[in-house]
C-alpha positions as CSV (number, residue, x, y, z in Angstrom):
1,M,-2.1,12.4,10.5
2,S,-3.6,9.2,9.3
3,L,-3.8,7.7,5.8
4,R,-6.7,6.0,4.1
5,L,-5.3,2.6,2.9
6,L,-6.6,-0.2,0.8
7,I,-4.6,-3.4,1.5
8,D,-4.3,-5.5,-1.7
9,E,-5.4,-9.1,-1.4
10,D,-1.8,-10.3,-1.5
11,F,-1.0,-8.5,1.7
12,Q,-4.0,-8.5,4.0
13,D,-2.4,-10.2,7.0
14,K,-4.4,-9.6,10.2
15,I,-1.3,-8.6,12.1
16,L,-0.4,-5.9,9.5
17,V,-3.9,-4.6,9.5
18,K,-3.9,-4.4,13.4
19,L,-0.6,-2.5,13.4
20,L,-1.8,0.0,10.8
21,L,-5.0,0.5,12.7
22,K,-3.0,1.0,15.9
23,A,-1.0,3.7,14.1
24,K,-4.4,5.4,13.5
25,H,-4.7,4.7,9.8
26,D,-8.1,4.1,8.1
27,V,-7.6,0.6,6.7
28,I,-9.7,-1.7,4.6
29,T,-8.7,-4.9,2.9
30,A,-9.5,-6.1,-0.6
31,N,-11.8,-8.7,1.1
32,D,-13.6,-5.9,3.0
33,A,-14.2,-4.1,-0.3
34,L,-15.3,-7.3,-2.1
35,L,-12.3,-7.0,-4.5
36,S,-10.8,-10.5,-4.0
37,G,-10.0,-12.0,-7.3
38,Q,-10.6,-8.8,-9.2
39,A,-8.2,-7.3,-11.7
40,D,-5.6,-4.8,-10.4
41,T,-7.2,-2.1,-12.5
42,K,-10.5,-2.6,-10.5
43,V,-8.6,-2.5,-7.2
44,L,-6.8,0.7,-8.2
45,N,-10.1,2.3,-9.5
46,Y,-11.9,1.4,-6.3
47,A,-9.0,2.9,-4.2
48,T,-9.0,6.1,-6.3
49,K,-12.8,6.5,-6.1
50,N,-12.6,6.1,-2.4
51,N,-9.5,8.3,-1.9
52,R,-7.4,5.4,-0.6
53,I,-3.7,4.5,-1.1
54,V,-3.1,1.0,-2.3
55,L,-0.6,-1.1,-0.2
56,T,0.6,-4.0,-2.2
57,R,3.4,-6.6,-2.7
58,N,2.3,-6.8,-6.3
59,C,4.7,-4.1,-7.3
60,Q,5.3,-5.1,-10.9
61,D,1.6,-4.9,-11.9
62,F,0.7,-1.7,-9.9
63,E,3.9,0.0,-11.1
64,A,2.9,-0.8,-14.7
65,L,-0.6,0.8,-14.1
66,H,1.1,3.8,-12.6
67,L,3.6,4.2,-15.5
68,A,0.7,3.9,-17.9
69,G,-0.6,7.2,-16.6
70,T,-3.5,5.8,-14.5
71,K,-4.6,8.5,-12.1
72,H,-4.7,7.3,-8.4
73,S,-4.5,8.4,-4.8
74,G,-1.1,6.7,-4.3
75,I,0.5,3.3,-4.3
76,F,2.8,1.9,-1.7
77,G,4.7,-1.1,-2.9
78,V,6.7,-3.5,-0.8
79,Y,9.3,-5.6,-2.7
80,R,10.1,-9.1,-1.4
81,E,13.7,-10.2,-1.4
82,A,14.9,-13.6,-2.5
83,N,16.6,-13.8,1.0
84,V,13.5,-13.8,3.3
85,L,15.7,-12.4,6.1
86,K,15.9,-9.1,4.1
87,N,12.1,-8.8,3.7
88,M,10.3,-5.9,5.6
89,S,8.6,-6.9,8.8
90,F,5.1,-5.6,9.5
91,P,6.4,-3.1,12.1
92,A,9.0,-1.9,9.5
93,I,6.2,-1.3,7.0
94,V,4.3,0.8,9.5
95,K,7.5,2.7,10.3
96,A,8.2,3.3,6.6
97,I,4.7,4.7,6.2
98,A,5.2,7.0,9.2
99,N,8.5,8.2,7.6
100,I,6.7,9.0,4.4
101,E,4.0,10.9,6.3
102,A,6.6,12.9,8.2
103,S,8.3,13.9,4.9
104,G,5.2,15.7,3.8
105,I,5.5,14.5,0.2
106,L,2.5,14.5,-2.0
107,L,1.1,11.0,-2.4
108,V,-1.4,11.5,-5.2
109,N,-0.3,9.8,-8.4
110,Q,2.9,8.5,-6.7
111,F,4.3,5.0,-6.7
112,I,6.4,4.7,-3.6
113,I,8.5,1.8,-2.7
114,L,8.3,1.4,1.1
115,N,11.6,-0.6,1.2
116,H,13.4,2.7,0.5
117,W,11.7,4.4,3.5
118,N,12.7,1.7,6.0
119,Y,15.2,3.6,8.3
């Protein structure tokens, strides 16, 4: 199974995109979608209209949109640690997404912290 992902502009590293594509995900970046510099609400609306899950490091703002009741296709958040050695690597992010897929949980209208799925 593959997921349709929209990579937020704070997270569109070429290596991450390549790893996600290699894992057979359908990936576009905020730059690809002409969303650079746009408000988070516009990014989430675009993702929802195009049936894409947002992958972001901007957890606080996207979680606030989620908690406000905004309908969406799903949001994957990756929290950054003060200790950079504890941050998720790109392969760990891809693995966490695979773990979520394997769980079979419903992703629509869910805010999922990938750090919790890194095992």
